[in-house]
N, C-alpha and C positions, 0 to 999 in steps of 0.2 A: 422827923425822915422822910416821913409822903409830900413834904410838897419841896425838899431840897431834892427828891425823886424829878417830881413835876417840872422845878425850876433844872435840871440839867435834861432832861425832855424835850420841852421846851426850846433849851439852846442850842443839843443837838438837831430838833426839827429847822430852826432856825437859817444854823450854818448851813445845814444841809438845801435849805431851799434859797437862800445867796450862792453858795457855789454853783448850785448846778443853772442858776440865769444868767451865772459869774460868761460860765463855758458854752453855754446856748449862744449862738450865735445868727441870730434872723435878718437871712436876706430876702428878697425879694420876688417874685418868679417874673420873667418874660415870657413871653410867647416866639416861639418859632415855630415858621409855615417855609414849605418851599416845594417843586412839582409834585410831588410824591409828599401824600397823608401820614403825618407817625401809623409809626406799625403796618407800615405797608413797604411793597419794592419799591425800589428803587430804577429806573427809566435808564437801561444798556446804553443810553448813550452818556451815560455822566461814570461808566464803567468802564475798566479796560477789554472791554471785547464791544465797546462803543467810539467813541472821540475819548470819552476820557475829559473830561472839563468839569469846571464842580458845577454844580445845581445854584440858582439861586436859591439865598438864605435869605428869609425878611425877618426878622427883630422888630416885634414892637411889644407893649409896656414896657420901654426905658423909663428908668426914673427919670428925674431932670436932675440931680445932681449927679448922671453919669458922664464923665466926659470921651471915654471909648469904648470898643466894644473889643474881644476876645472868641476868636475857636476856634474849638480841637477837635478835629473828627478822627474816630476811632474805631479799630475790631475787635470786642471781645472775644470772639471766636474762633479768632487763625489757632492755629496749631502749634507754633511756638510762643504764646501769650497771646498779651495785648498789642494790636496793629495801627500804628499809624499811618493817618491817610491824607493829613492835615492840619500847618500850626499855622496862625494865621491873624496879627493883633494890634494896635493904632489904630479900628478900623474907626471915624470921627463921630458922633454920634451929636447931627444934626436937627434933631428931635424927636416923637416919643418914640417914631419909628424908622429903622432903618434899612436899606434895601442892599446887600453882599450878593453884585449881576453874578448871573451866568458869564463860566469861560474867563477868567481871571490868568493874565500870564504868570507865566511860572519863572516871577520875580523876586529877590530878594526884598526888592523898596518897590511898590509899587507909590512910589509921590504922597510916599510919608504910612500909608497899611505897611507893612511888616510880612512878608512871608517866613516861617523856620523850614525847618528839614522833615520830612515824615523817613517812615521807613522803608522805605524805596530807596535812601538815600539822597533824594531829590528835592527841591527847593519848591511847594508848591504843591497843588493837588492833587492826585490818584487817588483813581476812581478804587472802588469795590475790584478784588480779583482775586476769589477766595480759592482755591486748589477745585482740581473738576471735581465729583462726587461727597466733596467734607459736608454737605449740608447746605443749610440758611447758616447763613451768617444777616448779626445785627450792627450796621451801622450808628453813633451815637453821634452826633452832629451838634455840641457841647456851647453852648452861647453865655459869655462873661460879660458879662456889665462892669464895668472899673472905672475908679475916682479918681484916675493920673491916668497919664500919657508915658506905657511903657520905656524905658531907653535899656534896653535889651542890642547885645552884638556879637558877631562872631558865628558862629558856626548851632544854632539858636534850633531846641528842641524842645519835643513836650514839659520831660522837666524843665528847664531853662525858664519854661514860660513861666509853669506852675509856680512853680521855687519866686518868679518876680512880681505873679498874681496874691502871692497871698498874703491878703490883713488889704488889700484893695475892692475884694471883688462885693458889690450891690447889690446884684441882681441877678440869677440866672437859670436858664431852662433851656432844653437841650429837641430834640426830633432822634426819631431813632427813625430808620431806615433800611430794608430789607434784601439780601443778593442771594444768589444763589449761580454757580456753575454747572450743569450739567458731564 
């Protein structure tokens, strides 16, 4: 009886161990930098109170098998829930480091690099613009290395991009910037 219970216990442990391995998806870590450091304030130039242009984003430690990058910038501190500021994808990978330049035009198609709609209802980047007196907000610039070029059509939003990326993310990273309007 003891041997039988040991066999069952061994089988359960083996089963649990293998299902945990199947469920766990290991992804590489990208290094994401910008004109601000992680956890520091975003300069006013990149917010609604300034020029409202996107900051340069530098992505490094990109895996060799990555074909494109995608980026989602959102603010989980917004009073109405997470507010999306930028959705961009099909950024070509040309090496282990890619620079997304400052001040991209607010067009859907930038010679193959695609931008979707933010929660302002506009294409491209619109920077931090929290309600005055609402405190410090955290802006997450999340970058994903993908093993494909995505074929998305129509009025693409964050949820559409996230759905299309499923199963194609091989590495990811983020930088978080802060902003407050007083």
